[in-house]
C-alpha positions in Angstrom: 20.2 7.8 59.8 22.7 6.4 57.3 20.9 3.0 57.4 17.6 4.7 56.8 18.9 6.6 53.8 20.3 3.3 52.4 16.9 1.6 52.9 15.1 4.4 51.1 17.7 4.3 48.2 17.3 0.6 47.9 13.5 0.9 47.7 13.7 3.6 45.0 16.3 1.7 42.9 14.4 -1.6 43.1 11.1 0.2 42.1 12.8 1.8 39.1 14.0 -1.5 37.8 10.6 -3.1 38.3 8.9 -0.2 36.5 11.2 -0.6 33.5 10.9 -4.4 33.4 7.1 -4.3 33.8 6.5 -1.2 31.8 7.4 -2.6 28.4 4.4 -3.8 26.3 4.1 -7.4 25.3 3.6 -7.4 21.5 3.4 -11.1 20.7 -0.3 -11.6 21.6 -1.2 -8.6 19.5 0.7 -9.9 16.5 -0.7 -13.4 16.8 -4.3 -11.9 16.8 -3.9 -9.3 14.2 -1.3 -10.5 11.7 -4.0 -12.3 9.6 -5.6 -9.0 8.6 -2.5 -7.8 6.9 -1.9 -8.6 3.2 1.0 -8.3 0.8 0.3 -6.4 -2.5 2.1 -6.7 -5.8 1.1 -4.3 -8.4 2.5 -4.6 -11.9 2.2 -3.4 -15.4 1.4 -5.9 -18.1 4.7 -7.3 -19.3 5.5 -10.1 -21.7 8.9 -11.8 -21.2 11.2 -11.7 -24.2 11.8 -14.8 -26.2 15.2 -15.9 -25.0 17.9 -18.5 -25.7 17.4 -22.0 -24.3 19.3 -23.6 -21.4 22.2 -21.1 -21.0 24.2 -22.1 -18.0 26.1 -20.2 -15.3 27.2 -21.0 -11.7 26.0 -17.6 -10.6 22.8 -17.8 -8.5 22.5 -14.1 -7.6 19.2 -12.5 -8.5 17.3 -15.8 -8.9 13.8 -16.1 -7.4 13.3 -18.0 -4.2 12.0 -21.1 -5.8 15.1 -21.4 -7.9 17.7 -20.9 -5.2 17.9 -24.6 -4.8 19.0 -24.8 -8.4 22.7 -25.4 -9.1 22.8 -23.4 -12.3 21.2 -20.3 -13.7 20.6 -18.3 -16.8 22.9 -15.3 -16.5 22.7 -14.4 -20.2 18.9 -13.9 -20.1 17.7 -10.3 -19.8 17.6 -9.2 -16.1 15.1 -6.4 -16.7 11.5 -6.9 -17.9 10.1 -5.0 -20.9 8.0 -2.8 -18.5 8.5 -1.7 -15.0 8.6 -4.5 -12.4 5.9 -5.0 -9.8 5.6 -2.5 -7.0 5.5 -4.1 -3.6 3.4 -2.9 -0.8 1.1 -3.9 2.1 -2.6 -3.5 3.0 -5.2 -4.8 5.4 -8.7 -6.2 5.2 -11.3 -3.4 5.7 -14.4 -5.6 5.3 -15.2 -9.3 5.4 -16.6 -8.9 1.8 -13.1 -8.6 0.3 -12.4 -4.9 0.6 -8.8 -4.0 1.3 -7.2 -0.6 2.2 -3.7 0.3 1.0 -1.8 3.3 -0.4 -2.7 4.9 -3.7 1.0 5.1 -4.7 1.3 1.3 -4.4 -1.3 0.5 -7.1 -1.4 3.7 -9.1 -0.9 2.9 -12.8 -1.0 -0.8 -12.3 -2.5 -3.2 -14.9 -2.7 -6.1 -12.5 -2.9 -6.2 -8.7 -2.2 -9.4 -6.8 -3.0 -9.8 -3.1 -1.4 -12.5 -1.0 -3.0 -13.3 2.4 -1.3 -14.5 5.5 -2.4 -18.1 4.8 -0.6 -17.9 1.4 -3.8 -17.6 -0.7 -3.4 -15.3 -3.7 -6.2 -13.3 -5.4 -6.2 -10.9 -8.3 -7.7 -7.6 -7.0 -10.0 -5.0 -8.7 -9.2 -1.4 -8.0 -12.4 0.2 -6.7 -10.8 3.7 -6.6 -7.9 5.7 -5.4 -7.3 9.2 -4.1 -3.8 10.6 -4.7 -4.3 13.6 -2.4 -4.6 11.4 0.7 -2.7 8.5 -0.8 -5.5 6.0 -0.1 -6.7 3.2 -2.4 -9.5 0.7 -2.1 -9.3 -2.8 -3.6 -11.8 -5.6 -3.9 -11.0 -9.3 -4.0 -13.3 -12.3 -4.4 -12.7 -14.1 -1.1 -14.9 -15.2 1.7 -14.4 -15.5 5.5 -11.9 -12.7 5.8 -11.2 -11.4 9.3 -11.9 -7.7 9.4 -9.4 -5.3 11.0 -10.6 -3.6 14.2 -10.4 0.2 13.8 -9.4 2.6 16.6 -9.7 6.3 17.3 -6.5 8.3 16.3 -7.7 11.2 18.4 -7.1 9.1 21.6 -3.4 8.5 20.7 -1.0 10.4 22.9 2.5 11.4 22.0 4.7 8.7 23.6 2.2 5.9 23.1 3.5 2.6 21.8 2.4 1.6 18.3 3.2 -1.3 16.0 3.4 -1.9 12.3 3.0 -5.1 10.3 3.9 -5.2 6.6 6.3 -6.5 3.9 9.4 -4.3 3.8 11.6 -5.2 0.8 9.2 -8.1 0.3 9.8 -9.7 3.7 6.2 -10.6 4.5 4.6 -10.3 7.9 7.5 -8.2 9.4 6.7 -6.5 12.7 8.2 -3.3 13.9 7.3 -1.2 16.9 7.9 2.3 18.3 6.2 5.3 19.8 4.0 8.2 18.5 6.5 11.1 17.9 3.9 13.7 17.0 0.3 14.2 16.0 -1.3 16.2 13.2 2.1 16.6 11.5 1.6 18.6 8.3 4.0 18.0 5.5 4.8 20.2 2.5 2.4 19.7 -0.4 0.3 17.3 1.8 -2.3 19.8 3.0 -5.2 17.4 3.5 -3.7 14.9 5.8 -2.7 15.5 9.5 -0.1 12.7 9.7 0.7 10.6 12.7 4.5 10.8 13.1 6.2 7.8 14.7 9.7 6.3 15.0 8.4 2.8 13.9 10.8 1.4 11.3 9.1 1.7 7.9 10.8 0.8 4.6 9.8 0.2 1.0 7.1 -2.5 1.0 5.5 -1.3 4.3 3.4 1.3 2.4 -0.3 0.7 2.9 0.1 -1.5 5.9 -1.7 -0.9 9.2 -0.4 1.0 12.3 -1.8 -0.7 15.4 -2.3 0.7 19.0 -1.7 -1.7 21.9 -5.4 -2.7 21.8 -4.8 -4.3 18.4 -6.8 -1.5 16.7 -5.7 0.0 13.4 -5.1 3.7 14.0 -3.3 4.6 10.9 -2.2 3.6 7.4 1.6 3.7 7.0 2.3 6.0 4.1 5.8 7.5 3.9 9.1 8.3 5.6 11.5 11.2 5.7 14.9 10.0 4.5 18.1 11.4 3.0 19.3 7.9 2.1 16.1 6.2 0.8 16.0 4.0 4.0 14.5 4.4 7.4 15.9 7.3 9.5 13.5 7.3 12.4 10.8 9.5 10.9 7.7 7.7 9.7 4.3 9.1 8.8 0.9 7.4 8.9 -2.5 8.5 7.6 -5.0 8.6 10.5 -7.5 5.8 10.0 -10.5 8.1 10.3 -9.2 10.1 7.3 -8.6 6.9 5.4 -12.0 5.5 6.1 -13.7 8.7 5.1 -11.9 8.5 1.8 -12.6 4.7 1.4 -16.3 5.2 2.0 -16.5 7.7 -0.9 -14.4 5.4 -3.1 -16.8 2.6 -2.4 -19.8 4.6 -3.2 -18.6 6.8 -6.1 -15.3 5.3 -7.2 -13.7 8.7 -6.6 -13.6 11.4 -3.8 -15.8 14.4 -3.9 -13.7 17.0 -2.1 -14.8 20.6 -1.4 -12.9 23.6 -2.6 -13.3 27.4 -2.2 -10.4 28.7 -4.3 -7.9 30.3 -1.9 -4.3 29.9 -1.0 -3.5 30.5 2.7 -0.5 30.7 5.1 0.2 30.8 8.8 -0.3 33.9 10.9 2.8 34.8 12.8 2.9 37.0 15.9 4.1 40.0 14.0 1.5 39.5 11.3 -1.2 39.2 14.0 -0.2 42.7 15.3 -0.1 44.3 11.9 -3.4 42.6 10.7 -5.0 43.6 14.0 -6.2 40.1 14.9 -6.4 39.0 18.5 -3.9 36.0 18.3 -1.5 34.3 15.9 -4.2 31.9 14.8 -6.4 31.3 11.7 -5.6 31.0 8.0 -4.3 34.2 6.2 -5.5 34.4 2.6 -2.6 35.1 0.2 -4.5 34.6 -3.0 -8.1 34.3 -4.2 -8.9 32.8 -7.5 -11.2 34.9 -9.7 -14.8 33.6 -10.0 -14.1 31.0 -7.2 -16.5 30.4 -4.4 -14.4 32.6 -2.1 -14.3 35.4 -4.6 -18.1 35.3 -5.0 -18.5 35.3 -1.2 -16.5 38.6 -1.0 -13.3 37.2 0.6 -10.1 39.1 -0.1 -6.3 38.8 0.1 -5.4 39.7 3.7 -8.5 38.3 5.3 -7.8 35.8 8.2 -10.3 33.0 8.3 -11.0 31.9 11.9 -14.0 29.7 11.5 -15.5 27.5 8.7 -19.0 26.4 9.5 -19.0 24.9 13.0 -15.2 24.2 13.0 -12.5 26.5 14.3 -9.6 27.2 12.0 -6.7 27.3 14.4 -4.0 27.3 11.7 -3.6 27.5 8.0 -3.2 23.7 7.9 -6.8 23.2 9.2 -8.5 25.0 6.4 -7.7 22.6 3.5 -8.7 19.6 5.6 -12.0 21.2 6.8 -13.0 22.5 3.3 -12.0 19.3 1.6 -14.2 17.2 3.9 -17.2 19.5 3.2 -19.8 18.3 0.7 -19.6 20.3 -2.5 -22.6 22.5 -3.0 -23.0 23.1 0.7 -23.8 26.6 2.0 -21.3 27.3 4.8 -20.9 30.4 7.1 -17.3 31.7 7.2 -16.0 33.9 9.9 -12.9 36.0 9.2 -11.0 39.1 10.3 -10.5 42.2 8.2 -9.1 45.5 9.4 -9.4 44.5 13.0 -13.1 43.6 12.7 -14.7 40.1 12.6 -17.0 39.5 9.7 -19.2 36.7 8.3 -20.0 35.6 4.8 -22.0 32.7 3.3 -20.0 30.7 0.8 -21.1 27.9 -1.5 -18.4 25.2 -1.5 -17.2 24.2 -5.0 -15.9 20.8 -6.1 -12.2 19.8 -6.4 -11.6 18.3 -9.9 -10.4 14.8 -9.6 -8.1 12.9 -12.0 -9.8 10.2 -14.1 -9.3 6.7 -12.7 -7.3 4.4 -14.9 -9.1 1.1 -15.1 -7.2 -1.9 -13.9 -7.6 -5.2 -15.7 -8.4 -8.1 -13.5 -6.3 -10.4 -15.7 -3.3 -9.3 -17.7 -3.5 -9.4 -21.5 -2.2 -12.6 -23.0 0.0 -13.1 -26.0 -1.4 -15.0 -29.0 -1.4 -18.8 -28.4 -1.0 -18.5 -24.6 -2.8 -21.1 -22.5 -4.8 -20.3 -19.3 -1.6 -20.0 -17.3 -0.2 -17.4 -19.7 2.4 -19.7 -21.3 3.1 -19.9 -25.0 4.6 -23.4 -25.5 6.3 -25.2 -28.3 7.8 -28.6 -28.9 11.5 -28.9 -27.9 13.9 -29.8 -30.7 15.8 -33.0 -30.6 19.0 -31.0 -29.6 17.2 -29.2 -26.8 15.9 -32.5 -25.4 19.3 -34.1 -25.7 20.9 -31.1 -23.9 18.3 -31.2 -21.1 18.6 -35.0 -20.8 14.9 -35.7 -21.3 12.9 -37.5 -23.9 9.8 -35.3 -23.9 8.3 -32.1 -22.5 7.0 -28.7 -23.4 9.3 -25.7 -24.0 8.3 -22.2 -22.8 8.5 -19.7 -25.6 6.7 -16.7 -24.0 5.5 -15.9 -20.5 2.6 -13.7 -19.2 -0.2 -13.7 -16.6 0.1 -15.9 -13.6 3.1 -17.7 -15.1 5.2 -14.5 -15.1 4.5 -14.1 -11.4 5.8 -17.6 -10.8 9.1 -16.4 -12.3 9.0 -18.8 -15.3 11.2 -17.9 -18.2 11.4 -18.5 -22.0 13.7 -21.5 -22.4 12.4 -23.4 -19.3 11.3 -26.9 -20.0 8.2 -28.4 -18.4 8.4 -32.1 -17.9 5.7 -32.9 -15.3 2.3 -31.9 -14.1 0.5 -32.4 -10.7 -3.3 -31.8 -10.5 -5.4 -32.9 -7.5 -2.5 -34.9 -6.1 -1.9 -36.9 -9.3 1.4 -36.7 -11.2 1.6 -37.1 -14.9 4.4 -36.7 -17.4 4.2 -33.9 -19.9 4.3 -35.6 -23.3 4.1 -32.5 -25.5 3.2 -28.8 -25.7 -0.2 -29.6 -27.2 -1.0 -32.1 -24.5 -0.1 -29.6 -21.7 -2.1 -26.8 -23.3 -5.1 -29.1 -23.7 -4.9 -30.2 -20.0 -4.4 -26.7 -18.6 -7.2 -25.1 -20.7 -9.7 -27.8 -19.6 -9.1 -27.1 -15.9 -11.6 -25.1 -13.9 -10.9 -21.4 -13.2 -9.1 -20.8 -9.9 -7.7 -24.3 -9.8 -4.2 -24.9 -8.4 -1.6 -26.7 -10.5 2.0 -27.6 -10.0 4.5 -27.9 -12.8 7.9 -29.7 -12.8 10.3 -27.3 -14.5 13.8 -27.9 -15.7 16.3 -25.0 -16.2 19.8 -26.0 -17.2 20.8 -28.9 -15.0 18.4 -27.9 -12.2 14.8 -29.0 -11.7 12.1 -27.8 -9.3 8.3 -27.8 -8.8 6.5 -24.5 -9.4 2.9 -24.0 -8.1 0.4 -21.5 -9.4 -3.3 -21.0 -9.7 -5.4 -20.4 -12.8 -7.1 -17.0 -12.9 -10.4 -17.0 -11.2 -11.9 -14.6 -13.7 
């Protein structure tokens, strides 16, 4: 008997270990297949670098961009903050092979210039097709061919406890992968009444916004949008916009540039068990009307404070959170039958859905405004003085006086000295500011160019691409 019990225990124990070892998903194939649909987004306001002193030196390397970390000396005395807000960092993913990209509205809202970087390191300036702040969805368009389109899944098939995975650029660390499980579905957040969020414990941080949430089939089921945090960092509560909601919004943005959202002019709240008894409704369900706007569609349909809406058109209103989403997705102008409870009786009314006023879309320039005298790269150049050339240990070159456009994204600064130029594999020495301007301005749009830049005693190559537009 004892031996038999030991054998049974051994079988159970070994089976438990096997289940744990074999039950964990293998994420690597998913990442290898889907990482290329994810993009990094940098959205900035137009900013012109201040004219600064030349060749100030310091051994402190903190705060320098990546391409200057090899340098031995820096410019500590130059201003650390730009004239305007710095670029907002976020993520996104390709929605169509024709250059459409989905991301969060808060990533690109108010930007004058949007730069998209693909997994293969290509960079393109994006045009804002439209954005919707209420769902936090934005649609971008870039001029690029042969893009792999993300496969979309069905969020309704997600189960609480299912594994999910996010790819994005937290804190600028591109193509970072995090994984977790679905913590809850249709999570309604305060002041977010039109989005039934997917709650997960996937690590999401600043820079992940707008990136995709994948299921284990490699399908995008959500757009990572926000976290709950008391510290500003990840605390295990992440929220993603279901992809079906995002696509519905994106389709409208593509067609109209804005979202046409229905509205009936009521404020609603949950029905508690005690309320259900006093209101004489059969269950603690529906949306209790707490306020009706005068001359609104609901007012004209005869709805009153205290009515409990149980059905809107063909859709059941199970809770107060359902109503804003159902009404918002209804085409303005539509005639809809509304069922509601009043005084213990169920009634019906016909309501004509109104339109929710949308904010005007701020146009985004494809290319940032340039200062007077700037070349195609956004550089205002001047001839270095004899003293400046002596201090730098060079005989010729072009001194940067102001920076804008693509040059500002390459972290060039006033006071940097350009001594060399590489185009189509051929290196040439920069003889003067006039010669460099003439060469750059004669290059074809979208052409790549590499500059040899000297700052203090350090020197490094900096690559950039002329604007395509």
